[in-house]
C-alpha positions as CSV (number, residue, x, y, z in Angstrom):
1,M,112.0,155.5,156.3
2,A,109.6,153.4,158.5
3,K,109.4,154.2,162.1
4,I,110.0,150.8,163.7
5,D,111.0,150.0,167.3
6,L,113.9,147.8,166.5
7,S,114.0,146.2,169.9
8,I,110.4,145.0,169.6
9,Y,110.9,143.9,166.0
10,E,114.2,142.1,166.6
11,S,112.9,140.2,169.7
12,M,109.9,139.0,167.7
13,A,111.9,138.2,164.6
14,R,114.4,136.1,166.6
15,V,111.6,133.9,167.8
16,L,109.9,133.7,164.4
17,R,113.2,133.0,162.6
18,A,114.0,130.2,165.0
19,S,110.6,128.6,164.3
20,G,110.9,129.1,160.6
21,Q,107.9,131.5,160.4
22,L,109.4,134.9,160.0
23,E,109.0,135.1,156.2
24,Q,105.4,133.7,156.3
25,L,104.2,136.0,159.0
26,T,105.9,139.0,157.5
27,E,104.2,138.4,154.2
28,S,100.9,137.8,156.0
29,F,101.3,141.1,158.0
30,C,101.9,143.1,154.8
31,A,99.1,141.5,152.8
32,N,96.6,141.7,155.6
33,N,97.4,145.3,156.3
34,S,96.9,146.2,152.7
35,K,93.5,144.6,152.7
36,R,92.6,146.2,156.0
37,M,93.5,149.6,154.6
38,S,91.2,149.0,151.7
39,D,88.4,147.8,154.0
40,L,89.0,150.8,156.4
41,K,88.6,153.2,153.5
42,L,85.4,151.5,152.4
43,A,83.9,151.5,155.9
44,I,84.6,155.2,156.1
45,T,83.1,155.9,152.7
46,N,80.1,154.0,153.9
47,N,80.0,156.0,157.1
48,D,80.2,152.8,159.2
49,N,82.0,153.8,162.4
50,L,81.6,150.4,164.0
51,I,83.4,148.5,161.2
52,A,86.0,151.2,160.7
53,G,86.8,151.2,164.4
54,E,87.1,147.4,164.5
55,I,89.5,147.5,161.5
56,A,91.6,150.4,163.0
57,H,91.8,148.4,166.3
58,A,93.0,145.2,164.5
59,L,95.6,147.2,162.5
60,K,96.8,148.8,165.8
61,G,97.4,145.4,167.4
62,S,99.1,144.0,164.3
63,C,101.4,147.0,164.0
64,S,102.3,147.0,167.7
65,M,103.3,143.3,167.4
66,F,105.9,144.2,164.7
67,G,107.1,147.3,166.5
68,A,105.5,149.7,164.1
69,N,104.6,152.1,166.8
70,A,104.0,155.1,164.6
71,C,101.4,153.1,162.6
72,A,99.8,151.9,165.9
73,D,99.6,155.5,167.1
74,L,97.9,156.6,163.9
75,C,95.4,153.8,164.3
76,R,94.8,154.9,167.9
77,Q,94.2,158.5,166.6
78,I,91.8,157.1,164.0
79,E,89.9,155.2,166.7
80,H,89.6,158.4,168.7
81,T,88.5,160.4,165.7
82,L,85.8,157.8,164.8
83,E,84.4,158.1,168.3
84,K,84.0,161.9,168.2
85,H,82.8,162.3,164.6
86,P,79.5,160.7,163.7
87,A,79.8,161.7,160.0
88,I,83.2,160.2,159.4
89,N,83.1,160.3,155.6
90,D,83.2,164.1,155.7
91,C,85.9,164.4,158.3
92,A,89.1,166.1,157.1
93,E,91.0,165.1,160.2
94,L,90.3,161.4,159.5
95,A,91.3,161.8,155.8
96,S,94.6,163.2,156.9
97,L,95.2,160.4,159.4
98,L,94.3,157.7,156.8
99,S,96.8,159.3,154.3
100,H,99.6,159.3,156.9
101,L,98.8,155.7,157.9
102,E,98.8,154.5,154.3
103,V,102.3,156.1,153.7
104,E,103.7,154.7,157.0
105,L,102.2,151.2,156.5
106,S,103.8,151.1,153.0
107,A,107.2,152.1,154.5
108,V,106.8,149.5,157.3
109,S,106.0,146.8,154.8
110,D,109.0,147.7,152.6
111,F,111.2,147.6,155.7
112,L,109.9,144.3,156.9
113,R,110.2,142.6,153.5
114,S,113.8,143.8,153.3
115,Q,114.5,142.0,156.6
116,V,113.6,138.6,155.3
117,S,115.3,136.5,152.6
118,Y,113.0,135.4,149.9
119,Q,115.7,133.6,148.0
120,K,115.0,129.9,147.4
121,P,117.7,127.4,147.9
122,E,119.9,126.6,144.8
123,C,118.3,123.2,144.5
124,C,114.8,124.6,143.9
125,P,113.4,126.4,140.9
């Protein structure tokens, strides 16, 4: 089960639903975070602390906006770990954080997608 702050999510969803953007931004969030995870892993494999830190920071902000505080906290921990370990591709702590983040992001994406209706109107194919 995803760890979502429902008060944050519901406030944001109410505004986005009223403007007709909830489905689009939910899908964008999920797709972008999947790509960011891939890019984060690649940056770590390449021992690129700067790029890895930028990606973790972007993920943290995106997760916070949707109320995914557990993911945001993991991103914060990743940022901190990147700052204290110069050889990040050999860091067991970082590997563990990435694994937890990937699982949590997947759960968050599943939850968010379950909250929006992807059904098309009967008039449309």
